[in-house]
Structure formats: C-alpha cells, structure tokens
C-alpha positions in Angstrom: -14.7 -35.3 -41.7 -16.3 -37.0 -39.1 -14.0 -36.0 -36.5 -14.3 -32.7 -37.1 -17.9 -32.1 -37.2 -17.5 -33.6 -33.2 -14.8 -31.4 -32.3 -17.4 -28.7 -33.8 -20.4 -30.3 -31.8 -18.1 -30.4 -28.4 -16.8 -26.9 -28.9 -19.5 -25.0 -27.3 -19.7 -27.5 -24.6 -16.6 -26.8 -23.6 -16.6 -23.1 -23.7 -19.7 -23.5 -21.6 -18.0 -25.3 -19.8 -15.0 -22.7 -19.1 -17.5 -20.5 -18.7 -19.3 -21.8 -15.5 -15.8 -22.4 -14.0 -15.4 -18.7 -13.7 -17.0 -16.6 -10.6 -19.5 -14.1 -11.0 -19.0 -11.2 -8.7 -22.1 -9.5 -9.8 -23.9 -13.2 -8.5 -22.1 -12.8 -5.4 -23.8 -11.9 -1.4 -20.3 -11.0 -0.4 -20.7 -13.0 2.6 -18.9 -16.0 0.9 -15.9 -17.7 2.6 -12.9 -15.5 1.1 -11.2 -19.5 0.6 -13.8 -20.3 -2.1 -13.5 -17.6 -4.0 -10.1 -17.3 -4.5 -8.0 -20.2 -7.1 -4.6 -20.4 -5.4 -3.0 -20.9 -8.7 -4.0 -17.0 -9.4 -1.4 -14.6 -9.0 -2.4 -13.0 -5.8 -1.3 -10.6 -2.4 -2.8 -9.8 1.5 -2.4 -7.4 3.4 -2.7 -3.5 3.7 -3.2 -1.6 0.7 -4.6 2.4 2.1 -4.8 3.5 -1.4 -7.6 1.1 -1.9 -8.5 1.8 1.6 -6.9 1.2 4.8 -9.2 -0.4 6.9 -9.7 -3.5 6.1 -7.7 -6.1 4.9 -7.4 -7.1 0.9 -6.9 -9.4 -1.3 -5.7 -8.2 -5.1 -5.5 -10.7 -7.5 -3.2 -9.6 -10.4 -5.4 -11.1 -13.2 -9.2 -11.5 -13.3 -9.0 -14.3 -15.5 -11.3 -16.3 -13.8 -14.1 -13.9 -12.7 -16.8 -12.6 -14.8 -19.3 -9.5 -13.3 -22.5 -9.9 -15.3 -21.6 -12.3 -18.3 -18.1 -9.6 -18.4 -15.5 -11.1 -19.3 -13.0 -9.3 -16.5 -9.2 -10.7 -18.2 -6.0 -8.2 -17.4 -8.3 -6.5 -14.9 -7.6 -6.2 -11.3 -9.8 -8.3 -9.3 -10.4 -6.7 -4.9 -11.5 -8.4 -1.9 -12.2 -7.3 1.4 -11.9 -8.7 4.2 -13.6 -6.8 8.1 -10.6 -6.7 10.2 -10.3 -5.8 13.6 -7.0 -5.3 13.8 -6.8 -2.7 11.2 -9.6 -0.5 12.6 -6.9 1.6 13.8 -5.0 5.6 13.1 -2.0 3.7 13.0 -1.6 3.1 9.4 -3.5 6.7 8.5 -1.5 8.4 11.0 2.1 7.8 8.6 0.2 9.7 5.9 0.3 8.9 1.5 -0.2 5.6 0.3 0.7 2.2 2.4 1.0 -1.0 1.3 2.3 -4.3 3.9 1.2 -7.1 1.4 3.1 -11.1 0.7 2.1 -14.0 -0.5 -0.2 -16.8 -0.4 0.0 -20.6 -2.0 -2.4 -22.4 -0.1 -5.8 -22.8 2.4 -2.6 -23.1 5.5 -1.1 -19.9 4.3 -4.2 -17.9 4.0 -5.7 -19.4 6.8 -2.3 -18.1 9.3 -2.6 -14.3 8.1 -6.6 -14.3 8.8 -5.6 -15.5 12.4 -2.7 -13.0 12.0 -4.5 -10.1 11.4 -7.7 -11.1 13.5 -9.7 -11.0 10.3 -13.2 -12.6 9.6 -12.7 -15.4 7.2 -15.7 -14.7 5.1 -15.6 -11.3 2.0 -17.9 -8.4 3.0 -16.7 -6.5 -0.8 -15.3 -6.8 -3.8 -13.3 -4.5 -6.4 -12.7 -4.5 -10.1 -10.3 -2.5 -12.1 -12.2 -1.1 -15.2 -8.7 0.3 -16.9 -10.9 0.8 -20.3 -13.6 2.8 -22.0 -15.3 0.0 -23.0 -15.6 -1.8 -19.6 -16.5 1.3 -17.7 -19.4 1.3 -20.5 -20.7 -2.1 -20.5 -20.5 -2.4 -16.4 -22.7 0.8 -16.4 -25.1 -0.9 -18.6 -25.0 -3.5 -16.6 -25.9 -1.3 -13.9 -28.2 0.8 -14.8 -30.5 -2.2 -16.6 -30.6 -3.3 -13.3 -30.4 -1.5 -10.5 -31.9 1.9 -12.8 -30.2 5.0 -13.0 -27.5 5.6 -9.5 -26.9 9.2 -7.7 -24.4 11.4 -8.6 -21.4 11.7 -6.7 -20.7 15.0 -5.9 -16.8 14.8 -5.1 -16.2 12.8 -8.5 -16.7 14.0 -11.7 -18.0 10.8 -12.8 -19.2 8.8 -10.2 -22.6 7.4 -9.8 -23.5 5.0 -6.8 -26.9 3.0 -6.0 -27.9 2.3 -2.3 -29.5 -1.3 -2.8 -31.0 -2.0 0.7 -33.3 -4.7 -0.2 -29.4 -6.7 -1.8 -27.9 -4.3 1.7 -25.5 -3.6 -0.7 -23.1 0.2 -1.6 -22.3 -0.4 -5.0 -20.0 2.6 -6.3 -19.2 3.3 -9.9 -15.4 6.1 -9.5 -14.3 5.1 -13.4 -12.3 8.8 -12.6 -10.0 6.2 -10.1 -11.1 2.9 -12.5 -12.9 1.3 -10.0 -16.5 -0.4 -9.5 -16.7 -1.2 -5.9 -19.5 -3.4 -3.9 -19.4 -4.0 -0.5 -22.0 -6.3 1.8 -23.6 -2.9 3.9 -25.0 -5.4 6.5 -22.0 -4.3 9.4 -21.1 -0.7 7.9 -23.2 2.1 8.7 -25.8 3.0 7.0 -25.6 7.0 7.3 -22.0 7.9 5.8 -19.3 5.5 3.5 -15.5 7.0 3.2 -12.7 5.6 1.2 -9.9 7.5 -0.8 -11.6 7.0 -4.5 -15.1 8.3 -3.4 -15.0 10.6 -1.0 -17.5 11.0 2.0 -20.8 9.9 0.5 -24.4 10.8 3.3 -27.0 8.7 2.6 -28.7 10.7 4.9 -27.9 11.7 8.5 -24.5 11.1 8.4 -22.4 12.2 11.5 -19.0 12.4 10.2 -17.6 12.0 13.5 -19.6 8.7 14.5 -18.4 7.7 11.4 -14.2 8.9 12.6 -15.3 7.5 15.3 -16.6 3.8 14.6 -13.5 3.6 11.8 -10.8 3.6 14.4 -13.0 1.9 17.2 -9.5 -0.1 18.2 -6.9 2.8 18.8 -4.8 2.9 21.2 -3.9 5.5 23.3 -0.5 6.8 22.6 1.9 7.4 24.9 4.2 9.8 25.4 7.6 10.0 25.7 10.4 11.7 25.8 12.9 9.6 25.0 14.8 10.4 21.3 16.1 8.4 19.5 19.8 8.1 19.2 21.4 8.1 16.4 25.5 8.1 15.9 26.9 8.8 12.2 30.9 7.7 12.1 33.6 9.3 9.5 32.4 6.4 7.4 28.6 7.7 7.0 27.5 3.9 8.6 24.0 5.4 11.1 24.7 3.4 14.2 27.0 1.0 12.4 24.2 -0.4 10.7 26.2 -0.5 6.5 25.5 0.5 3.7 25.3 -2.6 1.2 26.2 -4.9 3.9 23.9 -4.7 6.9 20.9 -6.9 6.6 17.4 -5.6 7.5 17.3 -9.3 9.7 20.4 -7.5 11.4 18.0 -4.2 12.1 15.0 -5.4 12.8 17.3 -7.7 16.0 18.9 -4.0 16.6 18.6 -1.5 19.5 17.5 1.3 16.6 14.4 -1.1 16.3 11.4 0.9 17.6 8.2 2.1 16.4 9.7 1.7 12.8 6.8 0.7 10.4 7.8 -1.4 7.1 6.7 -0.4 3.9 7.5 -1.9 0.8 6.8 -0.6 -2.3 4.9 -2.8 -5.5 5.4 -2.6 -9.1 1.9 -2.7 -10.7 2.7 -5.0 -13.8 4.5 -7.9 -12.4 3.4 -7.2 -8.5 6.5 -7.7 -7.4 8.7 -5.2 -4.1 10.8 -2.5 -5.6 11.6 -1.9 -2.0 11.5 -2.4 1.6 11.9 0.7 4.1 11.2 1.5 7.8 10.1 4.5 9.3 10.3 5.5 12.3 6.7 7.0 13.8 7.8 10.8 13.7 8.6 9.7 10.1 12.1 10.9 10.6 14.2 8.8 9.9 13.8 6.1 7.3 15.9 3.2 6.5 15.8 1.2 2.6 16.7 -2.3 2.1 16.9 -3.8 -1.4 14.7 -7.3 -2.4 16.3 -10.2 -1.8 15.1 -13.8 -2.0 11.5 -15.1 -2.1 9.7 -11.2 -3.3 11.9 -10.0 -0.1 10.5 -11.9 2.9 13.7 -13.2 4.0 15.5 -10.4 5.5 18.8 -12.2 5.7 19.2 -11.1 2.3 17.2 -8.5 1.8 20.8 -5.8 2.2 20.0 -1.5 3.5 21.0 0.5 0.5 20.7 3.6 1.8 19.1 6.5 5.0 17.5 9.8 5.5 16.9 11.7 8.7 15.8 15.2 8.2 14.8 15.9 11.0 17.3 16.6 13.6 15.2 18.3 16.6 13.6 14.4 16.7 16.6 12.8 17.6 20.1 12.5 19.1 22.1 12.7 17.0 26.5 12.6 16.9 28.9 12.7 14.2 32.2 11.8 14.1 33.6 14.1 11.2 33.4 17.5 12.6 29.8 18.2 11.3 26.6 18.7 13.4 23.0 19.9 13.4 22.9 23.8 13.0 26.5 24.0 11.6 27.2 26.7 8.8 26.8 25.8 5.3 30.2 26.9 5.3 32.0 25.6 7.7 30.0 22.2 6.7 32.2 22.5 3.1 35.4 23.3 5.0 35.5 20.1 6.1 35.2 17.9 3.4 38.4 18.0 0.5 36.9 19.7 -3.0 37.5 15.9 -4.5 35.7 14.5 -3.0 32.0 17.0 -3.2 30.5 15.7 -6.2 28.4 19.9 -6.8 31.3 21.9 -5.6 31.2 24.1 -8.9 27.2 25.0 -7.8 28.1 24.6 -3.5 27.6 29.3 -4.6 23.4 28.4 -5.5 22.9 25.2 -3.7 21.7 24.7 -0.2 23.4 21.0 0.0 26.8 19.5 -0.3 26.6 16.2 -2.8 29.7 14.2 -1.3 31.1 10.4 -3.0 31.3 7.1 -0.7 32.4 4.8 -3.0 29.3 3.7 -4.9 27.1 5.5 -3.1 26.3 9.3 -2.7 25.4 11.3 0.7 23.8 14.8 0.9 23.6 17.3 3.1 20.7 18.8 3.2 20.5 22.6 4.5 17.5 25.0 6.3 16.8 28.4 4.2 19.6 29.8 6.7 22.4 27.9 5.0 22.7 25.9 8.6 22.8 21.7 8.3 19.0 20.0 9.0 19.6 16.9 7.1 21.3 14.2 5.8 20.2 11.4 2.6 23.0 8.5 1.5 21.5 6.2 -0.9 
C-alpha cells in the first residue's frame, strides 16, 4: 500500500516534468534558433512548400506531440517553422504554377546546418504554423487568443479568418480556420503595411502598396535570358524518349543526360505518412514531364528511382520527331492507320474520342489530338 501511495504521489510530478519538456509555441519570440526548437527524433522534413508559403524555408513536424499552445496539447497536429531564405525570394517557384513541394528529411544538427547553408537560410525562425484539424481545437485556440489579445480584425478575404497586428510584440497573428491553420510571425523584418499568403489573401495593415510589396518578395529574381533554342525530343518506335526507357532508366541517368536543362524536380508527399509517393521533373515551359518511382531512402537515392512515364503536351515548344510515322499535326485518322487495331486499347471508342490508347507492355501510350483532330500531345505511364 505504501508503494502504491508513493506512486500516486510522484505521478503529478512526472506529468509536470513531461509538460515542461514540451515547447509552448505561444511563448516564442520567434527569433529562436532552429536547433533549439527541434526534437531530432521527431518525423520531420525541411524544404519548399509553396502552398504553406512560397518565399521561405519551411520545417514541417508531422506530429506536434512535443509542442503546446498556451497549455493546449498539439499531439496529432502538424507544426511548421518558417525560416528566412534569401535564395527563395524569387519568382522561380511561382512561375511553375500550382502547389510545389521539394522537401527532405534530416536526422541531426549537422544535416540541418548543411541544408540551411544550401538555401542561404537563417539559423533562426521567424514564424510558426499550427495545424488545427478539429473544431474543438479551433475553439480552444481562438479563446486563448481573444483572452490575451482581445477581439481580432475580420479577414475580408475568408469566411471566418481573424488577424491581430500585435505591435508591442512585433507579431502578426492569423487565425485561419477555413484552412485549419494558426499562423504567427515575427514581423520585425516583414512589411509593416502588407501581408499575403494563400490561406489569408492580401492583408492591408494601412498604406499597402501591392506592387512595392511584391517586388520586395521577389527581390532576388534574376532576369530571364531569352532563348531561341528548342528542346530536342526524339521518340523511337518502342516509345523510348531521347533513349530513356520506361521501367529501366533511372533518375540519375536523366540527371546526367544532355536533356536535363532547365528542369525542376517536384515530389508528391503522402500527408499522413510524410513519405514521398512520386518524383517528377518538368521544364520551365511546363511542356515535358518525366515521372519516376520512389526507390531507396524515400527517393533520396537517384540510382534506384526508375522512369515510370513521360508527358509531352505542346509540340510547338519542342523540336520533336518520331520513328513510327507520327509527326506533330498529323490527322487523327492518319494516326489511327499507323497502328494495328489489336494494339489500340480504345478501338471501340475511336469514333467518339479525340485520343488513341496504345498498349505497350505494362504501360499505356495515349496520343492526344486537339479540337481540329490534329496530333498535339503524348502521354505514357
């Protein structure tokens, strides 16, 4: 009985110590070192996540079990830290359009330091983002914010968004429940008149000059060099492109080739597991895409990532040739006549389609035709 009583006596102390080990995000100045806020045993990534915010380096913690917000448990919620990166203040990300993710895992402070150096990034954070997946959590966090800062300003760009400009703490706070996010930024080095991100739209704090603000965000953009050289693409009778063989060519083969000019690497990440599910490359005109499987090390080993397909959808942007009689602009009917009916997978639908599907081993080749039924693109996967 004495042992049992002692156990109960120590239990509150143990729980208290456990909570003390957690980082309270509401208490941060948001100028702390990156290393001081990271538990290297957590599942985490670092890199570019343009949907969250395109002009900084982002660390994503998959599970916020080691963090709280003013006493609120963040277990099961993603936690993000924003880091200033001069390298990312450019329009190279936004030119590509859509969501872009290029992240990697890191296991210790040495790997972290190398990544920060690569991105010309600071060693301190300037912002944090908290995922709010449940209505209960949103209500709890809003109550804490209003208790401390009073009623915020309604965000005119969203249905339920609220924000605070806390000048005495040099902070912007954006409560964005429509997007399941709480965003807190140290605004010391940010614009004092404007703010923009995808989840909040453009916020005018008074006197916002959108043009000047945008120029500051993109201040390290390099002038584009005009190029008259078209990418040369050759597709042989077996549908191999520039001698790249689907199912055999590796990502490293592509990286080492002469074709690899002005291509951007993109990855698709499973939001539940933080694992990479697909790797792709597209050129700056978004004309040609290469798709690769994810091999060893969650895709980090380029020699084990195999080509799974490619897509070419604008023949005007490339110098393309074929070995099987196809040519850009060939008519739909003439293209059909080039193939055996037994190889055409959608032979019964040809009268109603504007595409031809051709069987190629375990893959399918899709030939696309425009509104005038002229050959305009190819996709294999």
